[in-house]
C-alpha positions in Angstrom: -49.4 27.2 5.6 -50.6 29.6 8.3 -51.0 26.8 10.9 -47.3 26.0 10.6 -46.5 29.6 11.3 -48.7 29.6 14.4 -47.1 26.4 15.6 -43.6 27.8 15.1 -44.5 31.0 17.0 -46.0 29.0 19.8 -42.9 26.7 20.0 -40.6 29.7 19.9 -42.4 31.2 22.9 -42.0 27.9 24.8 -38.3 27.7 24.0 -37.9 31.4 25.2 -39.7 30.7 28.4 -37.6 27.6 29.1 -34.4 29.5 28.3 -35.5 32.3 30.7 -36.2 29.8 33.4 -32.8 28.1 32.9 -31.1 31.5 33.2 -33.0 32.3 36.4 -32.0 29.0 37.9 -28.3 29.6 37.0 -28.5 32.8 39.0 -30.0 31.0 42.0 -27.5 28.2 41.9 -24.6 30.6 41.7 -25.7 32.4 44.8 -26.4 29.1 46.7 -22.9 27.9 45.8 -21.4 30.8 47.8 -22.4 28.9 50.9 -19.8 26.6 52.5 -20.0 23.0 51.2 -20.8 21.6 54.7 -23.8 23.9 55.0 -25.0 22.8 51.6 -24.9 19.2 52.6 -27.1 20.0 55.6 -29.7 21.9 53.6 -29.8 20.2 50.2 -30.9 16.6 49.6 -28.4 14.0 48.1 -30.3 14.1 44.8 -29.9 17.9 44.5 -26.2 17.6 45.4 -25.8 15.0 42.6 -27.4 17.3 40.1 -25.1 20.1 41.2 -22.1 17.8 40.8 -23.3 16.8 37.4 -23.0 20.5 36.2 -19.8 21.2 38.1 -21.3 23.4 40.8 -20.4 21.2 43.8 -17.3 19.5 45.0 
């Protein structure tokens, strides 16, 4: 039974790390989105722009 507890603790740590990373990226994206759209198109690749559109960050 102890090995299930260890696996659960390890998985919880992985989930917490992924959640923290997602929160950090949200902060970065919100700051990037303060730039004018034309400037974003010059700096970011089309693939990145599509991802931003997918999550409602870009026009």
